N, C-alpha and C positions, 0 to 999 in steps of 0.2 A: 440547572445551575443554582437557582434560588433555593430549591429543596435541599440541595447538597450543603449550601451555606447555612440553612436552618438546622440541618442535622449536626453540624459542627459548631453551632452557636457563633458563627463568624460575624454576624451582624448584630449580636446582642448589644454591643456598645452603642450602636446607632439607635436601637430601640430605646435604650435608657436615656439617650439624649433627647429623643422625641417625648419620652415621659416627663422629662424636665420641662419641656415646652408645654405639655398638657397641664402640669402642675401650676405653671405660671399663668396660663390663660383661664384656668377653671375658676379660681377666686370665689369659693363657696364659704359660707359661714359655718363654724363648728356648732356642736350641739349646745354649748354653754353649760353643760353639766360637769365639766372638768375644770378644776382650778389647780394651777401649778404654784407651789410655794418654793421660791428659789432663794438659795443662799449664795452670796458672792464669795464666801469664805469656806474653806474646807472644814466641814463639821466633824469629820471622822479622823482627824489627825491625832494619833495616840499621844503625841508630844504636846498637844494643846487641848487637854481634856475640858477646859472651861467652855469650849463651844458646845459641849454636850449638855451643859446646863441651859444654854440658849435654845437648843433643839427641844429639850424637855419642856421648857416654858411654852414654846410654840405648840407642841403637841397638847399640852394642857389646855391652851386657849382654844384649839380646834375642838377638843372634847367639850369644853364649856359652851362653844357656839353651836354644837350639835351637828358637826360634819357627818355626812352620810358614811362614806368609806374613806379611809386614809391609807395611802401607800407610801411607805418609807423607802425611797429609791436610793438609799445610801447604806453601805455595809460598814459595820463597826467591829473592830477587834478590841479586845480588852486594853484599857489605857493604864497609865501609871497612877491614876487617881481612882481607886475603887468606889469612892463615894459618888464621883461623876457618873460612873457606869451604873451604879445602883439607882441614881436619880433618873437616868434615861430609861432604865429597865422598868422603873415604877410608872413612868408616864406611858410607856408602851403597854404595860399591864392594865392601866386604868382605861385605855381605849378598848380593851377586850377584843371581841370578834370583829370590831369595825376596822382594826388596823391589820395591814398585811405587809410583811417585809419582802423586799425584792432581792433575790440573789442574782449575781451577774456572772455570765460566762464570758471570759475574755481570752485573748491569745497570750500564751505564755512565751517564755524566752526561746523555747524550741517550737516544734510543730504542734505540741499538744495544747489542748485548751485547758484553761484554769477556771475553777469556780470560786468566786468571792462571795462569802456569806457572813452575816452578822453572827457574832459569838453567841452560843446558846445561853450563856450567863446573862447576856443583855436582852436577847430576843425572847427568851422564855418559850412557852408553848404556842405562840401565835402562828397564824397561817403564813405560808411562804409561797411565792411565785418566782419565776425565773425570767430574766431578760438576756437574750443571746446577743452579745456585742460583736460576734465574729462574722455574722452573715451579712457582709457588706460587699458591694461590687467594687470594680477597679477604680472608681472615682470616690469611693467611701460612702455611697448611699445604700440604705437598706430598703430594697424594693419589695421584699417578701418576708413575712414572718410566719410562725407556726402557732397553732392553738395550744399544742402540748409539746414539751421537750422531754427527751429521754436523758435524765441526769443520774448517772451512777447506776443505771439499770432499772430505775423506776421513773414513771411518768410524773412530770411536774407541769402545772398549768402555767401558760405564758402570761407575762405581765399585761400584754395588750388585751388578751382574752379576758383577764380579770377586770381590767378597767371597763370593758364594754358590758360586763355582766353576762356574757354568753359563755356557756359551759359546753365544751365538746371534749370527748375523751380521746379522739384520734389525733394524730400528729400532722394533720393536713395543713397545707400552706395556704396563705391568702395574700393577695396583693395589697400593699399599703397605698392609700390614696392621699397624696400630698396636696390635693387641690383646695384644702381648707386654708383660709388666710391665717397665718401664724400670729399676726398682730391681734387677732380677735380671740386668741386663747387667753383666758384670764390668768394673770400672773400677780402674785402677792409677794413682796419681799419678806423674808422670814423675820426680819426685825420688826415688821408691823405687828407680828403676833407675839414675839418673844419679849417685847418691852412692856408688856402688861396692859395693853389697850383693852378696856373693858366694854366699850360700846361697839356694837356691830356696825353702826352707822359710820363710825370713824374708819372702818376698813375700806380699802378701795374696791373690794369684791366681796359679796356675801358668800359664805361657805356653808351655811346651814343646808343640810340635806345633799350637799354636793359631794362629788368624788374629788378628793384632795390628794395631790401627789407632792410629796416633799422631796426635793432633790437639790443637787448643785446646779448653779447656772453655768453658762459657757465660759465664765471668767475663771472658774476653778481649773487649774491645770489637770489635764487628763480626763476632763468631763465634757470636752467639746465633741459634737457630733454634727456631721454635715446633713442638712436636709435641703431640698429644693428651696431656693430663694433666701437661704440663710446658712452660711458655711460654718458659723460658730455657735450653733444652737446647743442647748443643754442636751445631754445624752438621753434624758427622759422623754424628749420630744418625739423620738422615733416610736416609742410605745404609746405615747399620747395620741399620735396620728393613727397608729394601729387600732387603738381603742375607738377613736372617732370613726374610722373606716368601718369597723364592725357594727358600731351603733347605727350608722347611716346605711349599712348594707351595700356599700360601694366596693365590693370585693371582686367584681366581674373582670374577666380577662379574655379578650378575643385573641386566640392564638394565631401565629403566623400562617400556618397552612390554610386556614379558613379565609383569611384576608387575601392570601396569594391566589386561592381558587377564585375568589370574587373578581379580582382584577384581571386574571387570566380569562375568565368568562366574558368580562366586559370587552377585553381586547379582541377576543375571538368574534364577538358580535359586531364590533366595529369593523373588523376586516371583512366579515361576511356581508354586511350591509353597505359598507363603504365602497360603492361601485365606481366612484370617481375620487380623484385626488383631493378635491375640495371637501367632500364628505368625510374622507378619512381624517383629514386634518381637524375638522370640527370634532370628530369623535375622539381623536387623540387629546385635543384641548380639554374636552369634557372630562376625560379620564384623569388628566393631569390636575385639573381643578378639584376633582372629587377627593383626592388624597388629603389636602389641607382641610377640606370641609369635614371629612370623616374624623380627622384629628381634633378639630374644634368641637364637633358635636359630641364625640365620646368624652372629651374633657369636661364638657358642661354637665353631662349626665353621670360623671364619675365612673367611666368605664375605661379600663386600661386596654390598649390595643398594640399588638406587635405589627407595626406597619412597615418596618424596614425591609422585610423580605419581599413584600409586594413592590416597594419602591426600587429595590435592587433588581427585581424582575423587569420592571418598566425601564430602568436605566440600562440593563443589558440589552433589552429589545431595542431601545432608542439608539444605543451605541451600534448594534448590528445593522439597524436600518440606516443610520447615518453613514456607516462605513460602506454599505451597499450603494447608497445614493452617491457617495463620493466616488466609488469605483465607476458607477455609471456615468458620472460627470466626466471623469477622466477618460473613460472609454468613448465618450461622445465628443471628445475634443481632439482635433488634429494637433499633435504636439509641435510640428514644424511651423504651422501657420497660426495656431491659436483659434482657428475657425471650428465651429461645431461640425460634427460628421453628419452624413446623410441619415443615420439612424436617429439623430436628434431632430431632424426635419420630420421624420415619421412620428416620433413621440409628440412633437408639437401639434401636428395635424390631428392626432388621436386625442390629445389632451384638450384641445380647443374645439373638438367635435366638428372639424371642418369637412364638409361634404360636397363642396362644389369648387369651381375654379380649376386651375391647371398646375401640374408639377412640371417644371422645366429642368432638365439635366443637360449641362454642357459637358461635352467631351473634349479634353485638351489633346489635340493630335500631337504625335511624336513626344508625348510627355516623358516617357522613360528615357528616351534618347537625350532630351534636353537635360534631365536631371543628372545623367551620367557625366555631362560636360561641366556642370556647375559645382562649385564648392558647397559643402554641407550648409554653411551659413547663408548661402544665396538661394537655396531651394525654396525656402518659405517666402523669401522676398519675391521670387518669380511668380508664385501663385497669388500672393497678395496684390501684385500689380495687375494681374488679370482680373481680380475681384474688383479693384478700383474702377476698371473699365466697365465692368458689369453694372456698377453703381452710378454710371454716368447720368442716367435719367432719374434715379432714386437713390440719393446718398444713404438712406436708412434701410436699404434692401438687406434682408437677412440672408446671407449666402452660406451654404453648407459645403464642406469639402471632404472628399474621400478618394484617395488615389488620383486618377486622372479625370475625376468627375467633380463638377461644381453644380450644386442644385439650389433651387429656391422655389418659393410658392408664388403664384400669380392669382390674384383674386378674380380676374376677368373670366367669364364663361364663354367669351367669343374666341374660338380657336384661331380664326383668321386674324384677329387683332393681335393675338400673341405671336403668330408667325410673322406678321408685319413688323412687330417690335424686334423680334430676333434678327430679322433681315437687317434692321438698322444697327444692331449690335455687331453683326458680322462686318459691317463697313468700318466700325470703330476698331475692330481687331485687325484690320488690314495693315496697320502700321506696326512695326516691331516694337518690342519693349526693351528698355535698357536695364541690364542686370550685370552687376560687377564690372562695369565698363565696357560691356559687349552688347551689341544689338542682336536680340533673339527674335526670329520670326515666330509668329503665333498662328497656329491653325486651330480653329474651334468650330465644332458642330453641335447641334442641339437635338435632343429628344424631348417630345412633349406628350403628356398624358393627361386627359381630363380626369378629375378625381372620382367622380361618380359615386361618392359615398363610401369608397373603400380605399383609404390612403395607402395602406401597406402594399396592396396588390398593384395599385396604380403607380406607386413609386418604383416598384420593380419593373413595371411596363415601360415607364419613362427611361429607366436605365437601359433596358433591353433595346428600346428604340434608338437611344444615343449610340449604342454599340453597333447598330446597323448603318450608321451614317458614314459618309465619306465627304471629303472636301470637294471633290470633283463632281460627283454625280448626285449626292443626296445629303446636302448639308443640314437640312432640317427634316426630321422624321417624326411623324405623328403616330403614336402607339395605337394599335387596334383597340376598338372597344368591344366588349363582350360581357356576357353574364358570367357569374361565378361558375355555373355549370359548364360553360364553354371553356373557361380557363382550366377547370379540373379535367375536362375531356382532353385538352391539349397536353397537359403534363402527364397524362396516363397513356399517351399515344403509342409509346414503344410496345407496351403489352397488347394494346388493341390491334396494332398492325400485325403482330404475330398471330393473334387469334383470328383476324380477318383473313389472313392468307390460308390458315388451316381450314377455315370454314368456306373458302371460295368466294368470300365477299370482295376480295381484290382479284381482279381478272384482267385479261387483255382483250382489246378490240383492235381491228386491223384496218388501216387506210391504204388503199391501193396507190401505187405509183405507175403512171401511164406513160408509155412511149408515144410521142406525138406523131411519129411517122406511121406506125401501124395501128395506133389507138388500142393497143393491147396492154394488158397488165404485165409489167415486168418485175414487179416487186411489191411488197407491202411493208408498212411500218407498224410495229407493235406498240400500242399506246396503252398504258396502265390506267385502270379505272377502279373506283372503290364505291360500292353501294352498301352503306351501313343500314341495318334493319331499323334502327331507331332514328337516325339523322338523315337518311336518304343519301343521295349522291353527294360525295365530298370532292371538292375541287382538287384536281391533281397537283396544281401549283401549291396548294396549302399543305397537303399531306406529304408531298415529296420534300418540301422545304422543312417540315417538321421531322421527317425521317433523317435528313442530314443533321439537324440539331441533336436528335436523339441517338445518333450513331448507328442507325439501322439501314443506311443507304446500301451497304454491301449486301445485307440480307435481302432487301427488296430487289436489288439487281439480280441476285442469284435466282430468285423466284420468277422474275419476269423472263430472264434468259431461258430457264427451264420450260416455261409455258410457251414462249415464242418458238423455241427450237422444236418442241413437240408438235406445235401447229404447222411449222414448216415441213417437218417430216411427213405429216399427214397430207399436206398439199402435194408434195412430191410423189407420194404413194398414189394419189388420185390423178397424177399426170400433169399437175400444174408446176412446172419447173421454174419457179420464181424465187427471187431473193427475199430474205427476211431481215428487216432492219430493227435494231433494238437500241434505245437510248442508253448511253453510259455517261454518268456525271463526270465532269472534268476533275472533280475532287478525288476520284479513284485512280487517276493517272499519277499518283505519287507512291504507289505501292504495287509491287509485282504480283500481289495476290490476285489481282483482277485477271491475270492470264490463267491462273489455276482455276478460277471460277468459270471462265469461258470454256476451257478445255474439259472440265468435268461435265458441264451442261451438254457439250457436243457428244461426249462419250456416252452419257446417260441416254440421250435421245437418238443417237446415230444419225444426226443431221449432218449433211454435207457442209463442212466449214467454208467452202467456196461460195456458198449461197447465203452466208451470214454477213450482214453489214452492221458494224458498231458505229452508231452516231454519237460523236463526242459533243455534249452540250456545254454551253457557257465556257468556251475555251479561255476567256479572259481570266478565269479562276485557276488556270494552270500556273503553279508557283515556280516550277523548275522545268524549263523546256528540255533540258538535257536528259533528265530522268524520264520525262514523259515520252521523249523520242525512243529511248531504249525499251520502254514498256510497249509502245506501239509496234516497234520492230518485232518484239516477242509475239505479239498478237498476230501480226501478219505472217510470222513463221508458222503459225497454226494453220493458216490458210484463209482467215477471214479478211474482209475489206474494212477500211476505216473511212468514215464519212465525217465531214465537219459541218455540224448543224448550225442553223441561224447565222450563216455567214453574212457579213456586212454590218453587224452591230457589235458593240463591245470594243474596248480600246485596244485589244490585242489580237483582233481577228487576222489581219494581214501578217503580223509577226508570227502567229501560230501557223498560218498557212505556209509561210516561207520555211519555217524551221522544222515542221513536223511532216512526216510522209503520208499525206492523205491521199485516198483513192477517189474521193467524191466530195463535192461541195453542194450544200443545200442553201439556196438563196432565201434569206429571211422573208417571211410573209409581209413585213412592213413595206417592202419595195414592190413585191408582186401585186399586192392588193391595190396599190395606188398608181401603178404604171400607166393606166388608161387615161387618167386625168392629170397626172403630174409628169412633165417631161424629165425632171430630175430623177424621179424614181425609175422611169423607163431607161434612162441613160445608165443608171447604176446596174440594172438587171442586164442590159446589153453588154456592159463592160465586164461583168462577172462571167457571163456566158462566153465571151471572147477569151477571157483569161483562162477559163477551163479548157477551151479547145486548144489554146497554145500550150497549156501544161499537160495536155493529153489525159485529163481526168474527167469523170462524169459530172455534169451539173444538173441539179434537180431544183425546179422552182416550186416552192411549197406555198400554200395559202391561196391557190387559184380558186376564186369563188364565182367569178363571172364567166360564163361560157364564151361571151364575146371577146374575152381577152386571150382566147386560145390562139387566134390569128396573130396577135402581137408577139406572142412567144415563139410561134413558128417563124415569123419574120425575123425576130432577133436571133434565132438559131438555137434556142434552148430545146434540148431533145426530150427531157423527161420532166413531168409535172406531177403535182399532188395537191388535191384540194376538193372542196365541196362541188366544184363545177363538174367533177366526174363522180365522186362518191364521198360520202361521209364515212367515218370509221364504222365498221360493221363487225358483227360477231363472226366467229370462225365458221359456223354453219351457214350463215348468209354469204360469207366469202366463197365457200365451196360452190355455191349456186350461181355466183356472179359470172356473167358472160363478158367477153372482151367488148370494149366500147366501140370498136370499129364495126362490130356486127350488130350491136343493139344500142343506138344512141339514147334510147329512152331510159336506159339504166343510169343515165347521168344524174338523175334525181333520186336514185335509190337510197334508202336510209338503212 
């Protein structure tokens, strides 16, 4: 953008304004070799030829005093008094080669330029130079002059170049330096010479050996010329300053592209090295201060500089950065509440380099439902009232809001202390809030994550932990800690699961189910395992949960069904007519595709569907019992049996048992493990076994670890058991070699 403006001279007025400033602050002394003889009256008026006698007397006096060079910067046409013209011509001729007449190029009435020159009858054969009065900017200042002008097809030396004594034959341009103090340029009234003063000492300025310029002052109409710091200067001053500039050699000009490149490079360095906001602002301040410093320094040394394009570049950059910062500020503020968003919390933690403490994310339960019932002007008020309660212990707590989440930073490193504080906050939120004349119940849960030096990742972990919370079972959740490699491993789990299944790293082991009457194996449960070459054995609870989050549960279920049915077919081929149980996540009972998966696995392996048992896990997660019942009926139509796993835990176990057509119940290990020492656990196991008999369905007690508890289960009337007391999960090859436990009780400890 700056280069485009430079190419179109868009900022040239700004540069010229800066040059005015440079001229004002330079304040250098002129050479002292130039003397200006000024007349306040028009000497070349043809109707008043008497003034020519006055000029002739002044020229004679300059000749007598031994002036070095004389420039007559006034053009004369022939007057009505030939004797006055002759008198002036004689004085010019007496000065001989020391006098030079100045021709002027001015703007005519049309677009053409007009040259004003002294009549040859008056001028005679003396030298002539030219002063171009047309090369002025929009404010009327002449910033550049030429060494030579093309006049009528022939070159003529410029007035400025002649004053300086520098002779160049080309028409190159040079910059005029107005940094010389105009008050120090020697000025003599023409009357001081024309009235016949004979003593040099009586003159205000000595002219001997000097360059003398005779011209009209700014009081003569049509002779005014603007120069910096003086808007009514004599027209001769432009060329006088041009001559002083050439004498001093102050003609240098630093062009805009060079200055622009310098500031662009400095800004690039600032952005590269400014790794923090503080460092960048220091660099920006340095660059901003550098501009006036450069302006001042170049003014003092007499160097003209085109600074506006660099300033324009910085201004455009600053405007874009400001707009971006404004957009970020707007993006980081919740418009309904005026609170900063969670991304502002992340930015604050990074900006302040906070590497310890905790991030707390509060999840407002039923937030969307509440907002639907409130008017638009009450929604922000609702959230702000919740924030007021969060600030009960600390009125200055910085709370961040985004959707149904509220977040803040806690400096404490003690997780237990943070949890204790949040428990107190939950008590405060027990009371409803008043919004729009209504009492609104508040449900709030919390997710906590220790920062551990990585605020963005831990903020996401805290949000994820908050999403896992529930008011009834898990109101405060603490995010898991782990290394960056652990996090990267988890988020790439989907691809890893597929690769592990193809490589055989995910496989099934089988745990026998024993009939207590015959002590024989009546079935096995297929349990999935994962052994990663790099990380070793991975907890099934972890990778199954990650499978659900990654949307790979259906794929994993298809793989396990295929493996289990193949193993069951092999067992039947070897004469072991036992059932094969496979776990099915309750989340799959919302889509009829599970029936197709089971049917395809049975067809591919030719396994008898009557020997396949599908164990439904986590029945509390069944969202629609009507849909689940229709899917189970479809599965039973295939010929498989349906088992309810982990019965006795979860808020919906009895409801699911009543509404869904199960063929089997598996008593959760929590009760089976503790029934020997806890009468309540024994009573629960007994009641479930009795309920199964009454409902005419099979009941299996899982988690039997102590052989001494076998008698208790027999006494209770539980017919089938599963657990370490008989066998741990074993591979298929070991299962094929396993004998019935009634024949070989030593096999109870087999691994």
